[in-house]
N, C-alpha and C positions, 0 to 999 in steps of 0.2 A: 188483180184489183191492189191498187194502191191509196192510202188513207195517210195524207201527210199535211200537216198546216205548217207553213213555212215563213220565214221571217227573213228575207232576202236582204242583205246590205247594198248599199248601190256598187260597191266595188271590192272585188275578193283581194286580199292581198296572198300571194302565191307563196310567199315564204312562211307566213302562218299556218298555211293550210300543211305545205310539206314538213314544217317543223313540229306538228302537232297531230297530224292524219297520217295515217298509212293505208294506200289501198291494197286490198289482199284479193287474189285469186283464190277461191276456195280449192284447192288441187287435192288436199288429203281428207280423209276419213274425220281428222280431228276438228278440221275447219269447216268441213259440211255441217259438223254437230253443232259447232258455234252458231251458225245461221238458224239452225232448228231452233235453238234455245232462244235466239233474240227473236224469231217468228212467235214462239211461243208466248215470250213475254208481252209482244204487242198485239198480236190478234186473238190470245186466248186470256191473258190474265187483263191486260189493259181494256182491249176494246169488244172484249166478250164476243168476237164474231165465229170463232170456233172455241169446242168445248175442251176445257182443261185436259192435258193428257199425263200419266201418273210419272211419265220419264221427263216430263218437261221439254219436250221437242216437238213441235208442229211441222209435220211432214204429210204429204200426200201422194196421189198415184202419178203426179206429173214429174217428182223431183228426181225420180231414176234417169229421165231423160232431159235433164236441166242443168246448165252452167249455174255456178253459184258464186258469188264475190261478197265482200265486206270491207268495211273502214274501221282500222283500228285506233283508238286514241293513244298513241305512243307513250306518254308518260305515266298511264295507268294500266295500261295494256289491256284495256277494256274495250270489248267491240261493241261501236256505236251503232252499226246499222248494216243492212244487207239488201241484197236484190238477187233476182234469179232470171234465167233464160231459158224458155221452154222451147225444145226443138222439136220438130216434127219431118219424119224420113220418109215416112209415107202415107197414103190416104187414111189408114187405119189410126194414125196417132195424131187425133184432133187436138188441137189448142184449147186450153179452158173456154177462151171467147167463143170458139166454134160449137163446143160441146154443152156448156151454158147457156150462152146468151147469142147464139146464132143470128136470132130473129132480129135483134136490134142494129145489125151492121145493115145499113142502108144504101151505102155506095157500092156499086157494081165494080168499079175500077180499083178499089181498095177493099177488097175481100180476100182471104187467105187461099180459098180456093182457085184464085185466078194466077197463083205464083207456083213456081218450083217448090215441093214440098220441103226440100233440103236448104231453100233459101229464107224461109219463114221463120219466125220466132215469136214469142208474145212473152214481153217484159213483165215480170208479176212478183206479188209478194215484196215489194220495196218497203223496209220500214226502219226508222228510227227511232231507237231507244227514247223513251220519255224525258229523261233525266238530259238528254242532249239536245232535246228540242225547247228546252227551257233556258232560255237566253237573259232574261231580265235581272237574274241575282248572281253573285259571285259563290255561291255555294251549291252543289249538285251533289246530292246524296250526303255523304259523311265526307267529301273532298272538295278542298278548295281550288278552286280555278282561276287562273289570271285573267285578266281582261282580254289579253291577247288571245289566249286559247276559247274563251266565249266567243270572239268575234269570228273565229274559224268554223265554229258550230253550225251555222245556218247554211253552211256550203257542203254539209255532209249530204243531203239528198243530192243535190247536182252531181257531186263527185260520183254518186252510185250509179246515176244514169251515163255519167261519162265512162266509167268501168263497163257498164252494159253495152255502150257504143264500141268501145275499145273489142269487147269481148265477139261481139257480133261480126266485126271486120276481121277478127283472127280466124274466126269460124266460117268465113264466107256467108253469112247473113245480109241478105239485102233488104228485107222487109219486116218490122216489126211492129204488132198488134200491143194493146194495152187497155185495159178498164180502168178509168180514173175517175176522181172528183173533177168536174169542170174547174173549181176553183183551184185545184193543183195545176191544171192544164194552163190557167191566165197566169199562176204565179211563174211556172214555167217561162211563158211566153216573155216575160220580162226580161230574162236573162238570154233571150234569144233561142231557146229550146222549144220549137214550134211544132206541136203535135196538131195533126189534122184530124178533126171530129169527122167521123164516118157514120154517124147514126145520133138518135137523140138520146138524152140521158132517160136512164130506168132508175127507180128504186130499188137496190140490191146492196145491203149494209150501208144505208145512206145513198145520195144521188150519185149515180154512176153514168159514163158515157164511155163507147168505143172510140179509140182513136187509132191513128196509122203514123206512125214516122219511119224515115229510113236512114241509115249514117250520113248518105248524102245530104238530107236534109238537115240532120242535125248539125253537122258540121259547118254547113252553108251558113245558117242563121245564127250561129253561137256569138255571143259576144266578144268583142276583140280582146279583153283582159281575161276571159275564159277560155277562150283558143289557147292562151298560154298554159293557163291550169292544165287544160285538156293533155297538152304536151308532156308536162311533166308526170301525168297520172299514166299516159301510154309509156312512158320511157320505164316507170315503176311496175307497171303489170307486165311489162313484154319482158323483162328481166325474171320474172318468176316462170317463165315457161320452160 
């Protein structure tokens, strides 16, 4: 499930993104804990979708078989957002969309059960900290940010989807599913990230619909200036393996 309001500028400045933001593969326990903290802040404290936890970390049964990633704000070292890719290695390892919302998938061609289990995933728990979703002012929290920094923040969510695509390719994933708000899917379509809707919307923490995407679809439709950003993020992520 993904909840995100986006304010996407017409064109991304790659230099601004790479100057202020760093994509990170959560390869250590410390980085995984940072992911869980972001999710607790967004999903428990801000949106109240989940109950607050005493340790201030939000995680569930799917995290042990998930690949996690973050984006860090370089000047402050704050982690701005996160995303996870849930894997399935056998028929017993259902994706959340299968376990919780299987009835909403109406497409026979784009159903997780139609594909090799090792080649499917669900992109889930994409979250951007509220402070980095507020772009109208020059002050976020107690820290002053420059206009240049603020111009890079709308692309945090897009960067997280790019990292997810890169990690899918690295791990041999060919098919991805996601439950998201239709308005987020429309926002992503504006920049060429085209999710294929495979069922009707339902009410689940707001209006959600099931979508399908593959790395090929992602890269084929991505806007030209964002393809250059994708290459930079890919180079950064691959250097971390």
